[in-house]
C-alpha positions in Angstrom: 0.0 0.0 0.0 1.2 3.5 -0.7 -1.3 5.2 1.6 -2.7 4.0 4.9 -5.4 6.0 6.7 -6.3 4.8 10.1 -8.9 6.0 12.7 -9.2 9.4 10.9 -11.2 12.1 12.7 -11.9 15.4 11.2 -14.5 18.1 12.1 -15.4 21.6 10.7 -16.7 23.3 13.8 -19.6 21.1 14.9 -19.9 19.2 11.6 -18.2 15.8 11.7 -16.6 14.9 8.3 -14.6 11.8 9.3 -15.2 9.7 12.4 -12.8 6.7 12.9 -12.4 6.5 9.1 -10.0 3.9 7.6 -8.8 3.5 4.0 -5.9 1.8 2.2 -4.7 3.0 -1.2 -2.8 0.6 -3.5 0.3 1.5 -5.3 0.6 2.3 -9.1 -3.1 2.3 -9.9 -5.8 4.9 -10.4 -8.1 4.9 -7.3 -11.3 6.9 -7.8 -13.0 8.2 -4.7 -16.7 8.6 -5.7 -19.3 10.3 -3.6 -21.9 13.0 -3.4 -21.0 16.7 -3.5 -19.9 18.0 -0.2 -19.3 14.7 1.5 -15.6 15.3 2.2 -13.7 14.2 -0.9 -11.8 17.4 -1.3 -11.1 17.5 2.5 -9.6 14.0 2.1 -7.2 15.2 -0.6 -6.3 18.3 1.4 -5.4 16.0 4.4 -3.3 13.7 2.1 -1.5 16.7 0.6 -0.9 18.2 4.1 -2.7 21.4 3.1 -4.9 20.7 6.1 -3.1 19.3 9.2 -6.0 19.8 11.6 -7.1 16.2 12.2 -6.7 13.3 14.6 -5.7 9.7 13.6 -3.0 8.4 11.3 -2.2 9.1 7.7 0.9 7.2 6.5 2.2 8.0 2.9 5.0 5.9 1.5 6.3 8.7 -0.7 7.7 12.2 -0.1 6.7 13.5 -3.6 3.0 14.4 -4.3 1.5 16.6 -7.0 -2.0 18.0 -7.0 -4.4 18.9 -9.8 -7.2 21.2 -8.6 -10.7 21.8 -9.8 -9.5 25.1 -11.3 -6.4 25.2 -13.4 -4.4 27.6 -11.1 -2.0 28.6 -13.9 0.0 31.7 -13.4 -1.3 34.2 -16.0 2.0 36.0 -16.4 3.8 32.8 -17.4 3.4 30.9 -20.7 2.8 27.2 -20.9 6.5 26.2 -20.7 7.1 28.6 -17.8 4.1 27.4 -15.9 5.4 23.8 -16.2 9.0 24.8 -15.2 7.6 26.7 -12.2 7.2 23.4 -10.3 10.4 21.9 -11.7 13.1 24.2 -13.0 15.5 21.2 -13.7 13.3 19.9 -16.6 15.1 19.4 -19.9 13.7 20.8 -23.1 13.1 17.2 -24.3 11.2 16.3 -21.1 8.9 19.4 -21.5 8.3 18.6 -25.2 7.6 15.0 -24.5 5.0 15.8 -21.8 3.3 18.4 -24.0 3.3 16.0 -27.0 1.5 13.4 -24.9 -1.2 15.9 -24.2 -1.3 17.4 -27.7 -0.1 20.8 -26.4 3.3 21.1 -28.2 2.0 23.9 -30.4 1.0 25.9 -27.3 4.4 25.9 -25.5 4.7 29.7 -25.7 1.0 30.5 -25.2 -0.3 32.3 -22.2 -3.2 31.0 -20.1 -5.6 33.7 -21.3 -5.2 32.4 -24.9 -6.1 28.8 -24.0 -9.5 27.1 -23.8 -10.7 25.5 -20.6 -9.7 22.0 -21.8 -6.2 23.2 -22.8 -5.7 24.8 -19.4 -6.6 21.6 -17.6 -4.2 19.7 -19.9 -1.5 22.2 -18.9 -2.3 21.6 -15.2 -2.0 17.8 -15.8 1.3 18.4 -17.7 2.6 20.5 -14.8 1.7 17.8 -12.3 3.5 15.1 -14.3 6.5 17.3 -14.7 7.0 17.2 -11.0 7.8 13.5 -11.3 5.8 12.6 -8.2 4.9 9.1 -7.2 1.4 10.1 -6.1 -0.9 12.5 -7.9 -4.0 13.9 -6.3 -6.8 15.1 -8.6 -9.8 17.0 -7.4 -12.5 16.8 -10.1 -10.3 18.4 -12.8 -12.9 17.5 -15.5 -15.9 19.1 -13.8 -16.3 22.1 -16.0 -15.8 20.4 -19.3 -18.5 19.3 -21.8 -18.8 15.6 -22.6 -16.7 15.6 -25.7 -13.8 17.5 -24.2 -14.1 15.4 -21.1 -13.8 12.1 -22.9 -10.9 13.4 -25.0 -9.0 14.5 -21.9 -9.8 11.3 -20.0 -8.3 9.4 -22.9 -5.1 11.4 -22.8 -4.8 11.0 -19.1 -5.3 7.2 -19.4 -2.5 7.0 -22.0 -0.2 9.2 -19.9 -0.9 7.1 -16.8 -0.2 3.9 -18.8 3.2 5.4 -19.8 4.2 6.4 -16.2 2.3 4.0 -13.9 2.1 6.4 -11.0 -0.4 6.3 -8.2 -3.4 8.5 -8.8 -6.1 9.3 -6.3 -8.9 11.1 -8.1 -12.1 12.3 -6.5 -15.3 12.9 -8.4 -19.1 12.5 -8.4 -19.1 11.7 -12.1 -19.8 8.0 -13.0 -18.3 8.4 -16.5 -14.9 9.5 -15.1 -14.9 6.6 -12.7 -16.0 4.1 -15.4 -13.3 5.1 -17.9 -10.3 5.8 -15.6 -10.5 3.7 -12.4 -8.7 0.6 -11.5 -10.5 0.7 -8.2 -13.6 2.8 -7.2 -14.2 3.5 -3.5 -17.7 4.8 -2.7 -18.2 7.3 0.1 -21.4 8.2 1.9 -22.5 11.7 3.0 -20.7 12.9 6.1 -19.9 11.6 8.5 -18.1 9.6 5.8 -18.4 5.8 5.6 -17.3 3.5 2.8 -20.4 2.2 1.1 -18.5 -0.4 -1.0 -15.9 -0.7 -3.8 -15.4 -2.1 -7.3 -12.2 -3.2 -9.0 -12.2 -2.8 -12.8 -10.4 -5.4 -14.8 -10.8 -4.2 -18.4 -7.9 -2.4 -19.9 -8.5 1.4 -20.0 -7.8 1.7 -23.7 -10.6 -0.9 -24.5 -13.1 0.9 -22.3 -13.2 3.9 -24.6 -14.4 1.5 -27.4 -16.7 -0.7 -25.2 -19.8 1.3 -24.4 -21.6 -1.7 -23.0 -18.9 -2.2 -20.3 -18.9 1.4 -19.3 -22.8 1.4 -19.1 -22.7 -1.7 -16.9 -20.2 -0.1 -14.5 -22.2 3.1 -14.5 -25.3 1.2 -13.5 -23.4 -0.5 -10.7 -22.2 2.8 -9.5 -25.7 4.2 -9.3 -26.9 1.0 -7.6 -24.2 1.3 -4.8 -24.9 5.0 -4.4 -28.6 4.2 -4.1 -29.5 6.6 -7.0 
């Protein structure tokens, strides 16, 4: 396991988010944390990333390098694409930057500034920046939330290919069954707060094949709705 959470307790004032919560995260797979809006998914990522240190219990992470892709792109507007990527790792070679951008079909935008990019392009730059940090663990907080269905599927496909090339550990939170069905190796279902684990699914079909197998994706989506009681 690359992450072990044991007996986690977290409150916001009088609201209990986690109460004696336990979760293990396996190494080198995409773990999707799926649950209703406001249940505590982003809080969980903030605890893992140490943005939030106000909790009781144990969080053990077997890596000292994490990267974080937020819901919004958080690009620096005064830096171009290349400079935004190098902002988190100024030791990157020209070849490494070009390789990452090529994987995400962004090589032509290397000198573009954020205000010239579409929403989908900005999120691809955010993902490129996270991968450039060469972290063993990547946290992703609903980075596809604001995209339409076609852009979303396109970016999901690019991320799946990039993960297949690097095989890092990704923990992605969402409430979108399509994202979970196409990307996850393991789906963990959370309840409303105080958070409990409602169940989990392990997906065995290769990610590349899922984008061509609508029946498989539909079956997983139905199972997701069943577990969430929707």
